[in-house]
DOFILUM-153190 format. One record per atom (N, C-alpha, C, O, CB): residue in three letters; x, y, z. Coordinates in steps of 0.001 Angstrom, whole numbers, plus 500000, padded with zeros to 6 digits. Glycine has a CB too. Layout:
<recs>
AlaXYZ...
</recs>
This chain:
<recs>
Met337390015772764036Met337953016641763013Met336952017734762657Met337325018898762503Met338343015831761758Lys335675017357762526Lys334669018353762192Lys334571019406763285Lys334442020598763005Lys333310017689761971Met334633018956764522Met334551019891765642Met335717020863765616Met335537022060765840Met334522019138766975Lys336916020352765342Lys338099021223765300Lys337979022237764186Lys338298023413764358Lys339376020397765118Arg337505021758763017Arg337399022649761873Arg336371023747762166Arg336597024909761827Arg337011021858760600Met335257023394762785Met334211024362763123Met334723025374764134Met334452026571764028Met332971023648763675Ser335468024875765119Ser336037025771766133Ser336964026783765494Ser336951027961765852Ser336792024972767203Gly337783026319764529Gly338700027239763852Gly337960028294763075Gly338381029450763031Gly339621026484762928Val336842027903762451Val336045028864761687Val335462029930762602Val335450031116762272Val334921028148760928Ile334974029483763768Ile334378030435764729Ile335416031418765238Ile335176032625765291Ile333746029686765918Val336586030882765616Val337650031754766135Val338114032716765064Val338288033908765318Val338838030925766649Gly338316032185763844Gly338763033050762755Gly337763034141762457Gly338145035285762212Gly339015032240761510Gly336476033799762475Gly335446034802762225Gly335408035863763297Gly335202037042763007Gly334099034147762118Ala335610035445764556Ala335600036405765668Ala336744037398765529Ala336564038596765750Ala335696035674767022Val337932036896765159Val339104037768764994Val338871038751763866Val339173039939763982Val340376036939764720Ala338315038227762745Ala338047039110761607Ala337056040202761984Ala337220041362761606Ala337514038304760419Leu336012039813762741Leu335020040796763177Leu335652041853764065Leu335359043039763918Leu333874040110763917Leu336523041438764994Leu337194042366765908Leu338067043344765137Leu338062044548765394Leu338039041599766934Leu338835042781764160Leu339719043652763383Leu338924044646762548Leu339324045801762403Leu340624042819762478Ser337795044196761997Ser336979045096761184Ser336427046230762030Ser336278047351761543Ser335832044330760514Gln336121045949763301Gln335615046996764203Gln336696048007764527Gln336448049211764589Gln335075046380765499Val337929047486764738Val339055048383765045Val339348049279763858Val339541050486764006Val340317047577765427Trp339381048660762644Trp339730049429761450Trp338637050424761080Trp338922051474760504Trp339992048492760281Ser337406050105761402Ser336302050976760997Ser335994052057762013Ser335194052948761728Ser335071050160760757Thr336618052008763216Thr336362053026764238Thr336950054359763787Thr338149054430763517Thr336961052602765610Pro336151055409763697Pro336676056707763240Pro337700057233764227Pro337494057172765439Pro335534057735763061Ser338804057749763708Ser339854058296764575Ser339412059637765143Ser338764060428764457Ser341186058452763798Val339764059888766397Val339425061144767057Val340438062200766629Val341647062003766759Val339403060982768614Ala339934063322766118Ala340824064383765648Ala341629064941766815Ala341091065229767883Ala340020065509764959Lys342896065083766590Lys343777065610767628Lys343627067121767712Lys343639067808766690Lys345246065227767350Glu343486067643768934Glu343366069086769111Glu344691069764768804Glu345762069229769091Glu342910069425770538Glu344599070953768214Glu345789071723767885Glu345969072827768928Glu345047073602769182Glu345688072322766451Thr347143072895769523Thr347401073877770576Thr347827075205769980Thr348716075259769130Thr348474073365771541Val347193076271770427Val347582077632770069Val348047078313771356Val347263078488772289Val346389078424769383Thr349316078694771402Thr349903079275772609Thr349895080798772524Thr350464081385771604Thr351341078759772816Ile349239081428773501Ile349177082887773590Ile349990083335774794Ile349686082950775923Ile347701083389773697Leu351016084139774569Leu351772084765775648Leu351205086164775837Leu351170086953774893Leu353318084804775334Ala350758086479777060Ala350010087716777284Ala350474088435778535Ala350854087809779525Ala348527087424777383Ala350438089766778477Ala350739090596779645Ala349848090177780810Ala348679089839780620Ala350542092106779321Ala350414090203782021Ala349697089728783207Ala348363090435783401Ala347407089832783889Ala350552089916784441Ser348290091708783024Ser347057092461783217Ser345912091957782349Ser344750092265782614Ser347301093914782929Leu346233091179781308Leu345198090613780448Leu344645089298780987Leu343636088792780496Leu345746090400779057Gly345310088749782000Gly344980087418782498Gly343527087192782872Gly342931086232782384Gly345803087134783661Pro342920088029783718Pro341533087774784138Pro340557087717782960Pro339686086848782922Pro341084088852785112Ala340696088629782007Ala339794088625780856Ala340054087422779963Ala339119086837779416Ala339946089917780051Leu341322087050779812Leu341670085940778929Leu341178084590779450Leu341012083654778668Leu343165085892778737Glu340945084478780752Glu340411083228781287Glu339057082913780651Glu338780081767780300Glu340278083308782822Gln338225083933780508Gln336914083748779888Gln337046083593778374Gln336381082751777769Gln335991084933780222Val337904084405777770Val338067084379776317Val338625083037775866Val338218082511774831Val338989085519775854Glu339557082479776638Glu340158081186776307Glu339081080116776163Glu339089079359775192Glu341179080771777384Gln338166080047777106Gln337098079048777059Gln336176079277775865Gln335734078326775219Gln336288079074778358Gln335891080536775580Gln335004080846774463Gln335642080457773129Gln334966079914772255Gln334650082338774465Leu336921080727772970Leu337615080380771733Leu337623078870771519Leu337428078395770401Leu339050080918771754Glu337848078124772589Glu337877076663772474Glu336508076103772119Glu336406075070771458Glu338368076038773776Thr335459076785772557Thr334098076350772240Thr333744076661770793Thr333079075868770126Thr333093077017773178Glu334187077809770314Glu333761078288768998Glu334628077782767846Glu334138077641766726Glu333760079784768989Ile335908077507768103Ile336809077080767030Ile337087075591767204Ile337727075182768173Ile338145077907767039Glu336616074803766285Glu336709073348766404Glu338162072870766382Glu338970073307765563Glu335924072677765276Gly338465071960767310Gly339774071313767313Gly340915072155767835Gly342074071856767545Gly340099070886765961Val340628073205768601Val341697074063769116Val341787073961770634Val340772073921771329Val341468075523768696Asp343001073923771127Asp343297073978772563Asp344106075242772786Asp345286075297772438Asp344078072689773065Val343478076260773367Val344153077545773581Val344905077499774907Val344320077230775956Val343132078727773567Arg346191077763774848Arg347044077758776046Arg347537079183776281Arg348247079748775449Arg348258076756775891Val347152079761777426Val347511081143777750Val348584081151778839Val348431080509779878Val346261081949778209Val349665081882778592Val350740082067779568Val350852083557779847Val351046084341778917Val352108081476779051Thr350733083969781116Thr350798085392781452Thr352009085689782329Thr352433084868783142Thr349512085835782162Asn352552086891782138Asn353680087368782938Asn353930088816782529Asn353183089381781731Asn354974086471782731Gly354990089415783084Gly355409090727782628Gly355804090649781152Gly356411089667780725Gly356582091258783487Ser355466091674780374Ser355709091630778931Ser357184091455778596Ser357523090779777625Ser355188092892778279Gly358062092059779391Gly359499091928779133Gly359986090507779335Gly360815090017778568Gly360282092865780031Ala359476089841780360Ala359858088453780610Ala359356087558779490Ala360058086635779076Ala359311087972781963Leu358151087818778994Leu357601087028777891Leu358387087274776607Leu358665086346775848Leu356113087364777676Arg358737088525776377Arg359555088853775195Arg360870088102775221Arg361320087594774194Arg359822090364775119Ala361501088026776409Ala362758087285776544Ala362553085799776259Ala363402085162775636Ala363343087475777953Gln361423085247776717Gln361125083837776446Gln361006083580774947Gln361531082593774431Gln359829083417777156Ile360314084474774262Ile360166084329772809Ile361532084369772130Ile361825083554771254Ile359251085440772237Asn362358085315772539Asn363676085462771922Asn364596084286772215Asn365562084051771490Asn364326086737772396His364293083543773286His365096082364773623His364463081069773104His364902079972773448His365282082276775134Gly363434081213772275Gly362900080034771599Gly361686079377772216Gly361283078305771765Gly363937079050771510Ser361083079980773236Ser359878079379773821Ser358736079406772807Ser358602080371772054Ser359466080125775121Pro357914078359772781Pro356801078316771828Pro355841079481772051Pro355430079747773181Pro356046076984771946Ala355494080162770989Ala354542081266771063Ala353933081473769686Ala354647081665768702Ala355225082572771573Asp352627081434769626Asp351924081690768370Asp351426083126768298Asp351440083749767236Asp350754080726768210Ile350983083647769454Ile350456085007769535Ile351044085672770775Ile351151085045771829Ile348889085010769581Phe351424086944770649Phe351972087703771776Phe351108088937771967Phe350970089754771056Phe353477088095771536Leu350524089074773156Leu349731090242773532Leu350511090990774599Leu350500090597775765Leu348296089837774044Ala351181092055774215Ala352082092774775116Ala351412094023775668Ala350401094486775140Ala353381093150774393Ala351986094559776733Ala351458095783777336Ala352270097010776931Ala352092098090777493Ala351437095655778854Ser353163096840775955Ser353930097987775468Ser354423097726774058Ser354673096583773675Ser355116098288776400Glu354558098791773293Glu355112098694771938Glu356583098285771995Glu357066097557771128Glu354957100040771186Glu357287098756773015Glu358721098503773124Glu359029097012773147Glu359970096562772493Glu359279099165774374Asp358246096245773893Asp358525094813774001Asp358287094087772683Asp358976093113772380Asp357668094193775093Val357327094546771907Val357112093953770587Val358233094362769639Val358692093555768830Val355741094376770013Asn358675095619769739Asn359764096095768871Asn361044095290769061Asn361854095189768139Asn360045097568769141Glu361232094716770250Glu362470094006770564Glu362391092498770342Glu363323091773770689Glu362848094274771982Ile361285092020769768Ile361184090604769426Ile362178090286768309Ile362282091028767332Ile359730090236768996Gln362895089196768459Gln363933088829767498Gln363514087713766546Gln364357087114765878Gln365170088413768232Val362224087436766483Val361691086453765533Val360747087199764587Val360244088269764931Val360945085262766278Pro360506086643763404Pro359637087331762441Pro358228087564762977Pro357610086661763541Pro359559086533761156Val357735088771762798Val356357089124763151Val355531089099761870Val355785089874760947Val356280090536763854Leu354547088215761813Leu353759088036760599Leu352581088998760512Leu352105089319759423Leu353260086622760522Glu352125089447761663Glu350974090357761699Glu351040091146762997Glu351369090597764049Glu349614089577761582Arg350726092434762920Arg350793093296764118Arg349662094312764076Arg349437094964763056Arg352173094023764214Asp348943094440765207Asp347803095361765271Asp347708095949766677Asp348149095339767651Asp346475094634764887Asp347125097145766766Asp346771097703768072Asp345619096880768628Asp344636096621767934Asp346385099227767969Phe345746096470769886Phe344762095565770481Phe343862096299771468Phe342643096316771296Phe345466094401771181Leu344453096911772510Leu343690097594773548Leu344501098759774102Leu345664098955773749Leu343304096614774680Lys343858099527774976Lys344545100597775692Lys344212100499777176Lys343236099855777559Lys344149101992775126Asn345040101151778023Asn344852101103779468Asn345273102429780076Asn345737103325779371Asn345653099937780094Glu345109102553781395Glu345530103747782137Glu346340103328783359Glu346157102229783881Glu344301104600782564Leu347233104202783814Leu348015103951785025Leu347397104717786186Leu347035105886786055Leu349503104359784827Trp347279104026787346Trp346656104625788521Trp347559104490789745Trp348269103498789913Trp345294103974788793Leu347512105522790599Leu348112105430791938Leu347092104790792867Leu345937105212792915Leu348555106844792474Val347525103762793612Val346646103101794574Val347347102986795923Val348576102986796006Val346221101704794062Thr346539102889796977Thr347044102661798333Thr346173101574798970Thr345120101236798430Thr347027103994799193Pro346601101023800112Pro345727100076800808Pro344390100734801160Pro344321101946801359Pro346414099544802086Lys343353099940801234Lys342011100455801490Lys341972101254802789Lys342356100754803846Lys340999099307801546Gly341506102497802701Gly341358103341803878Gly342659103854804463Gly342665104377805577Gly340635102600804914Glu343764103719803740Glu345071104143804268Glu345827104993803259Glu346967104689802907Glu345915102923804655Arg345197106038802806Arg345849106916801831Arg347054107619802443Arg346971108199803526Arg344855107951801296Cys348160107556801738Cys349338108326802162Cys349575109494801213Cys350521110260801396Cys350593107422802218Ala348714109637800194Ala348829110736799240Ala347493110906798539Ala346704109965798445Ala349972110478798211Val347245112115798047Val346043112376797250Val346424112768795822Val345558113019794984Val345189113491797902Asp347731112815795558Asp348253113212794248Asp349499112382793981Asp350342112249794868Asp348572114756794190Trp349640111822792790Trp350786110952792516Trp352096111723792500Trp353170111126792563Trp350597110239791191Arg352012113052792414Arg353234113874792451Arg353663114214793876Arg354756114737794093Arg353021115163791665Glu352799113915794846Glu353066114255796248Glu353113112971797070Glu352123112594797698Glu351980115232796809Leu354254112307797065Leu354382111000797709Leu355312111019798922Leu355839109981799322Leu354883109988796710Glu355513112206799506Glu356463112328800614Glu356123111421801797Glu357024110914802465Glu356518113762801082Leu354834111215802062Leu354418110409803212Leu354321108919802889Leu354020108111803768Leu353084110901803724Cys354571108560801652Cys354514107155801234Cys355927106576801309Cys356775106874800468Cys353920107012799779Thr356168105751802318Thr357539105287802576Thr357907104015801813Thr359089103743801599Thr357720105046804052Arg356906103234801401Arg357154102000800640Arg356258102017799403Arg355048101810799494Arg356883100715801518Ile356868102264798261Ile356132102417797002Ile356495101255796087Ile357672101026795806Ile356451103792796316Val355493100525795624Val355755099363794792Val355360099650793347Val354284100181793072Val355000098136795325Ile356261099283792426Ile355979099366790995Ile356520098099790335Ile357341097397790925Ile356614100658790357Gly356078097809789146Gly356664096703788403Gly358104097030788050Gly358444098191787821Gly355850096401787132Asp358946096014788006Asp360338096199787612Asp360377096841786221Asp359916096228785258Asp361110094837787622Pro360914098058786091Pro360887098756784795Pro361598097999783667Pro361333098256782493Pro361518100115784947Val362490097078784009Val363205096322782973Val362250095387782243Val362324095253781022Val364370095519783588Asn361356094739782984Asn360505093698782408Asn359011093975782455Asn358233093274781807Asn360765092430783100Val358598094985783211Val357164095212783423Val356780096591782884Val357185097605783453Val356800095094784935Pro356011096646781804Pro355639097950781240Pro354993098905782239Pro355251100107782179Pro354705097745780095Ala354162098409783156Ala353532099302784139Ala354589100008784975Ala354432101181785316Ala352574098516785056Gly355666099299785306Gly356769099921786028Gly357510100926785167Gly357954101969785647Gly357730098866786526Arg357636100599783890Arg358283101507782937Arg357480102796782811Arg358044103889782754Arg358437100833781554Tyr356143102653782766Tyr355291103836782677Tyr355377104667783952Tyr355385105896783890Tyr353839103430782408Ala355440104010785104Ala355567104742786369Ala356879105521786406Ala356912106675786833Ala355489103773787568Lys357951104887785959Lys359249105571785920Lys359201106770784973Lys359765107823785270Lys360363104595785483Ala358529106607783841Ala358392107713782891Ala357654108884783532Ala358004110043783309Ala357653107248781624Ala356621108574784336Ala355877109626785023Ala356773110360786019Ala356763111590786084Ala354655109035785743Phe357551109594786800Phe358470110220787759Phe359516111066787035Phe359849112167787474Phe359163109145788624Asp360026110543785931Asp361034111287785161Asp360452112589784618Asp361147113603784555Asp361574110425784001Ser359181112562784226Ser358559113761783657Ser358472114890784671Ser358433116066784308Ser357170113435783133Glu358442114514785962Glu358383115514787042Glu359717115628787777Glu359805116270788824Glu357271115155788038Gln360752115000787220Gln362097115003787842Gln362042114517789289Gln362653115103790183Gln362712116422787793Met361287113420789499Met361078112864790836Met361855111570791063Met361914111086792194Met359604112615791064Trp362441111007790035Trp362998109661790142Trp364040109538791250Trp363996108584792027Trp363612109258788826Ala364967110476791337Ala366023110402792352Ala365435110431793762Ala365961109793794674Ala367017111559792174Gln364357111165793931Gln363703111271795240Gln362922110001795577Gln362894109574796732Gln362764112485795270Ile362291109402794574Ile361419108250794780Ile362194106944794865Ile361821106063795641Ile360405108165793668Glu363249106798794097Glu363917105503793926Glu364300104807795231Glu364115103593795318Glu365143105690793107Pro364827105498796258Pro365205104793797496Pro364034104129798216Pro364243103252799055Pro365870105755798437Arg362803104538797898Arg361627103988798590Arg360880102954797747Arg359791102514798115Arg360677105114798971Leu361470102574796621Leu360761101684795704Leu360967100214796023Leu362043099790796446Leu361198101951794298Ile359901099444795807Ile359930097979795823Ile359554097548794410Ile358606098078793832Ile358941097360796924Tyr360290096590793853Tyr360010096146792488Tyr359270094809792500Tyr359643093883793220Tyr361317096025791680Ala358226094730791699Ala357439093503791574Ala357668092890790195Ala358084093573789259Ala355928093786791805Gln357387091577790086Gln357632090847788848Gln356580091121787784Gln356845090952786593Gln357691089373789129Asn355400091537788195Asn354357091906787247Asn353327092773787963Asn353377092933789183Asn353688090643786627Val352403093326787201Val351465094285787774Val350481093606788725Val349980094249789648Val350707095005786665Arg350197092320788519Arg349319091604789438Arg349965091494790815Arg349275091558791833Arg348987090207788890Gln351278091329790851Gln351993091249792122Gln351997092606792827Gln351927092670794054Gln353434090761791898Val352077093681792059Val351961095022792649Val350640095135793405Val350598095581794552Val352058096125791550Leu349575094728792745Leu348246094807793362Leu348188093990794646Leu347647094454795650Leu347170094320792383Thr348734092788794626Thr348712091913795807Thr349444092548796972Thr348964092502798105Thr349334090554795484Leu350603093142796709Leu351384093774797780Leu350622094942798409Leu350715095169799615Leu352737094264797237Ile349872095679797593Ile349063096780798123Ile347889096231798934Ile347609096721800028Ile348549097683796974Glu347219095240798416Glu346068094666799120Glu346475094087800472Glu345717094169801438Glu345408093578798264Gln347672093503800542Gln348145092895801788Gln348775093899802741Gln349110093549803873Gln349139091812801480Gly348940095148802298Gly349543096170803149Gly351055096084803238Gly351648096687804133Gly348971096078804515Asp351699095349802335Asp353158095245802337Asp353818096472801722Asp355033096641801825Asp353594093999801588Ala353029097327801085Ala353489098627800586Ala352349099605800815Ala351184099210800855Ala353909098567799053Asn352681100878800964Asn351595101820801237Asn351250102712800048Asn350459103646800178Asn351959102682802411Ala351843102426798889Ala351447103079797643Ala351998102256796496Ala353008101568796637Ala351959104558797575Gly351327102333795361Gly351797101590794197Gly351106102068792939Gly350136102824792991Gly351569100097794384Phe351621101616791807Phe351067102036790520Phe350649100802789726Phe351463099932789416Phe352098102884789716Val349361100754789409Val348797099623788658Val347940100182787524Val347683101383787450Val347950098676789593Tyr347508099288786653Tyr346612099702785582Tyr345189099880786105Tyr344822099344787150Tyr346634098681784441Lys344418100628785372Lys342992100795785687Lys342298099444785773Lys341398099253786590Lys342301101676784630Thr342715098514784933Thr342084097195784897Thr342381096355786130Thr341753095316786331Thr342529096453783673Glu343338096789786968Glu343688096044788184Glu342931096547789405Glu343013095934790469Glu345183096136788439Leu342207097634789279Leu341554098227790444Leu340514097272791020Leu339668096739790303Leu340898099566790072Thr340601097068792342Thr339665096195793041Thr339159096904794288Thr339630097986794638Thr340330094840793408Glu338199096282794948Glu337671096850796192Glu338683096727797329Glu338499097316798394Glu336359096155796580Gly339747095964797102Gly340758095785798139Gly341793096886798193Gly342664096872799062Gly341443094497797942Val341713097855797265Val342656098972797269Val341904100288797156Val340732100320796782Val343674098836796119Glu342587101360797482Glu342051102701797342Glu342581103280796030Glu343784103498795887Glu342439103602798566Ala341693103527795080Ala342095104124793805Ala342206105632794004Ala341192106317794135Ala341075103777792658Val343427106147794028Val343659107548794396Val343520108475793198Val342756109439793235Val345042107710795014Glu344271108177792126Glu344302109121791005Glu344909108449789780Glu345824107634789895Glu345104110395791376Ser344393108798788616Ser345000108315787374Ser346169109219786998Ser346178110409787313Ser343952108265786221Val347142108642786327Val348307109402785865Val348039109831784432Val347715109004783579Val349633108556785966Ser348174111121784171Ser347851111666782859Ser348721111048781761Ser349900110764781968Ser348018113182782867Ser348117110851780602Ser348873110347779451Ser349947111338779019Ser350876110970778299Ser347930110057778280Leu349828112587779451Leu350879113569779162Leu352177113184779856Leu353261113549779401Leu350442114979779601Ser352069112447780955Ser353254112034781717Ser353776110664781305Ser354977110409781387Ser352938112023783194Val352896109791780867Val353321108412780564Val353184108052779092Val353688107015778661Val352518107435781387Gly352499108905778306Gly352192108555776936Gly350944107675776894Gly350397107318777938Gly353386107845776277Val350504107330775708Val349336106461775557Val349767105019775807Val350706104530775178Val348694106615774135Ile349088104346776719Ile349424102962777064Ile348689102035776101Ile347497101772776254Ile349049102637778556Thr349423101551775111Thr348846100727774054Thr349296099291774188Thr350465099022774462Thr349224101268772682Tyr348371098368773996Tyr348670096934773989Tyr348682096451772536Tyr347618096349771925Tyr347621096127774846Pro349835096155771976Pro349864095596770626Pro349673094083770643Pro350028093413771613Pro351179095946769939Ala349116093558769571Ala348983092111769372Ala349801091726768155Ala349795092430767145Ala347484091685769199Val350511090597768251Val351277090119767100Val351043088629766901Val350872087867767852Val352783090408767285Arg351043088243765633Arg350966086818765276Arg352348086382764819Arg352974087041763989Arg349887086553764152Leu352826085258765372Leu354206084835765151Leu354327083566764320Leu355424083246763862Leu354882084629766466Thr353241082834764111Thr353311081604763321Thr352260081629762220Thr351185082207762375Thr353118080363764221Asn352599080986761100Asn351717080967759941Asn350975079636759895Asn351458078650759339Asn352515081199758631Asn349800079639760492Asn349019078422760659Asn347540078807760606Asn347143079778761250Asn349374077691762007Pro346724078080759863Pro345306078462759734Pro344576078577761065Pro343765079484761253Pro344590077461758872Thr344861077652762000Thr344187077697763303Thr344642078912764105Thr343832079567764761Thr344458076405764098Val345933079209764051Val346454080391764747Val345835081652764154Val345455082565764888Val348006080452764653Arg345734081703762843Arg345134082880762196Arg343676083042762615Arg343206084161762819Arg345233082764760658Ala342966081930762741Ala341556081986763158Ala341424082534764572Ala340548083357764839Ala340914080591763076Val342295082081765490Val342264082566766871Val342636084043766914Val341981084833767593Val343222081742767763Tyr343688084414766189Tyr344147085814766177Tyr343034086740765691Tyr342761087764766317Tyr345399085970765277Glu342398086389764591Glu341328087224764038Glu340142087306764992Glu339501088350765106Glu340871086677762681Arg339854086201765675Arg338709086180766595Arg338940087108767780Arg337976087641768329Arg338446084752767093Leu340184087317768190Leu340482088197769317Leu340021089631769070Leu339797090385770017Leu341971088181769605Phe339878090010767795Phe339467091373767453Phe337969091473767184Phe337462092551766872Phe340238091858766239Asp337269090358767303Asp335831090374767096Asp335158091217768177Asp335603091233769325Asp335267088942767093Glu334105091901767814Glu333421092813768738Glu332956092110770006Glu333038092672771098Glu332232093457768050Glu332471090891769864Glu331972090140771027Glu333105089808772003Glu332937089918773218Glu331278088842770568Ile334255089404771465Ile335413089102772314Ile335958090382772933Ile336277090415774122Ile336517088388771502Gln336066091432772128Gln336585092708772630Gln335735093241773776Gln336256093871774695Gln336644093741771502Ala334439092993773726Ala333536093475774777Ala333920092909776142Ala333710093560777166Ala332087093101774447Gln334478091705776161Gln334872091107777435Gln336087091838778038Gln336206091961779257Gln335193089608777241Phe336969092312777176Phe338109093095777667Phe337649094493778110Phe338110095010779128Phe339203093210776567Leu336747095090777344Leu336255096418777702Leu335523096384779038Leu335576097348779801Leu335330096960776607Ala334840095277779321Ala334131095136780598Ala335099095100781780Ala334703095398782907Ala333275093867780590Lys336362094740781540Lys337381094689782603Lys338082096049782780Lys338941096193783650Lys338427093595782283Gly337717097039781958Gly338305098370782124Gly339241098800781022Gly339712099938781026Gly339029098426783392Phe339527097914780070Phe340352098312778931Phe339550099255778040Phe338330099356778171Phe340835097067778127Ser340243099946777132Ser339572100822776171Ser340173100588774792Ser341199099921774655Ser339702102321776586Lys339529101139773780Lys339997100989772401Lys340687102270771929Lys341150102338770790Lys338819100637771464
</recs>
């Protein structure tokens, strides 16, 4: 009987000790996800910024989704989660159908005519007669394509150019098609210029207007506000400026 009673005391004490350890273990704080929908041209810079934000802001998991601004705008209007929207045009922000809690000018860019490396078919964006396959972003969903169309319209070139156009889903795809030689001319942002293409000429803002990237905050949350405000910090902005953006 004594042995049984002692055994019960030992087992009971072990269970109590185990439970006390479980109850006293500090709970791990759950990370809060902040979803940023961003124009495809912002993607390379945002890869670095995303990591920096997660390091500097405790308990945040920054999730970046990039695509053409029009496609992202449609996703927002159809209910896709989005805390912050970084668009490549004012028009796409104007057409958001959910409340915008905060809106600011974020960055600026330029539109450039490019050709495959060493294979120029034009030296002027107004003289594209020898360029038989011209790629631009789809003007419906891709601001870079919209800006290219505006440039053609300003010179009354659209009817002449349209039969030779190839439409891409975003400006990054335009660049890829030029680098691979699947088109012999295209229009991309200054920030897309690489050694794999020939940068021919910038398109004047007189033809396309000022290319402004607006930023908007869509949810009212302290962590989202912290991330949004940090995007405008001089140190973070410097990473975008290093990629060719301007203020």
